[in-house]
C-alpha positions as CSV (number, residue, x, y, z in Angstrom):
1,M,14.2,20.0,12.6
2,A,10.9,20.2,11.0
3,E,8.2,17.7,11.8
4,K,7.6,14.5,9.9
5,P,4.8,15.4,7.3
6,T,1.0,13.2,8.5
7,V,-2.3,13.1,8.3
8,K,-4.7,12.0,10.8
9,L,-7.9,10.3,10.1
10,P,-10.9,9.3,12.8
11,G,-11.5,5.6,12.7
12,T,-14.0,3.8,15.0
13,V,-13.1,-0.3,16.3
14,E,-15.8,-2.3,14.8
15,K,-14.6,-5.6,16.8
16,V,-12.2,-7.1,18.6
17,I,-11.0,-10.6,17.1
18,K,-10.1,-13.0,20.0
19,P,-6.9,-15.0,19.0
20,S,-7.2,-18.3,17.1
21,H,-4.3,-19.4,19.1
22,P,-3.0,-19.7,22.6
23,G,-0.4,-17.4,21.9
24,Q,-1.6,-15.2,19.6
25,P,-2.3,-11.6,20.2
26,E,-5.6,-10.3,20.0
27,K,-6.6,-8.0,17.4
28,V,-9.1,-5.2,16.8
29,Q,-10.3,-3.9,13.3
30,I,-10.7,-0.6,13.1
31,E,-12.5,1.5,10.0
32,V,-11.0,4.5,8.9
33,E,-12.9,7.6,7.7
34,G,-11.8,9.0,4.7
35,A,-10.4,5.9,3.1
36,D,-11.4,4.3,0.0
37,D,-14.6,1.7,0.4
38,M,-12.3,-1.6,-0.2
39,Y,-9.8,-0.5,2.0
40,R,-11.7,1.5,5.1
41,E,-10.9,-1.6,7.6
42,I,-7.2,-2.1,9.0
43,R,-6.4,-4.9,11.7
44,I,-3.5,-4.2,14.4
45,E,-2.5,-6.1,17.7
46,N,-4.8,-4.4,20.4
47,S,-2.4,-3.1,22.8
48,L,-1.8,0.2,23.4
49,T,0.8,2.0,26.0
50,A,-1.2,4.6,28.4
51,E,1.1,7.6,29.2
52,N,1.8,5.9,32.4
53,G,3.2,3.1,30.8
54,E,0.0,1.1,31.7
55,Q,-0.9,-1.6,28.7
56,V,-4.3,-0.7,27.4
57,R,-7.0,-2.5,25.1
58,L,-9.9,-0.8,22.9
59,K,-13.2,-1.7,23.2
60,K,-15.9,-2.1,20.7
61,G,-16.9,0.7,19.3
62,A,-14.2,3.3,20.5
63,E,-13.4,6.4,18.4
64,V,-9.8,6.7,17.7
65,D,-7.6,8.7,15.6
66,V,-4.7,6.5,12.7
67,T,-2.4,8.5,11.9
68,V,0.5,8.7,8.9
69,E,3.4,10.0,9.2
70,A,6.4,9.8,7.0
71,D,10.2,11.4,6.7
72,R,9.9,14.6,5.0
73,E,12.8,12.6,2.6
74,A,10.2,10.1,1.0
75,T,7.5,12.7,0.0
76,N,7.0,15.3,-3.1
77,P,5.5,18.6,-3.2
78,K,1.7,18.4,-3.7
79,K,1.1,19.5,-7.7
80,K,-1.3,22.1,-7.7
């Protein structure tokens, strides 16, 4: 079966946000290049899984890739 349609955008971790309450996860704010000005930053939980299964965190200034993918049934052909 064909792969899902995707787009990959470069981004940079702008800041690491400490939890405001114990038990809440640490978050990172990522600036996504190519996004509209008002929607350029996203915040996600600062938890990634390395190839060996180890849990890791992003550092401020880290270069990242933000990938958006969708099932083919959720897309339409782009008009020319």
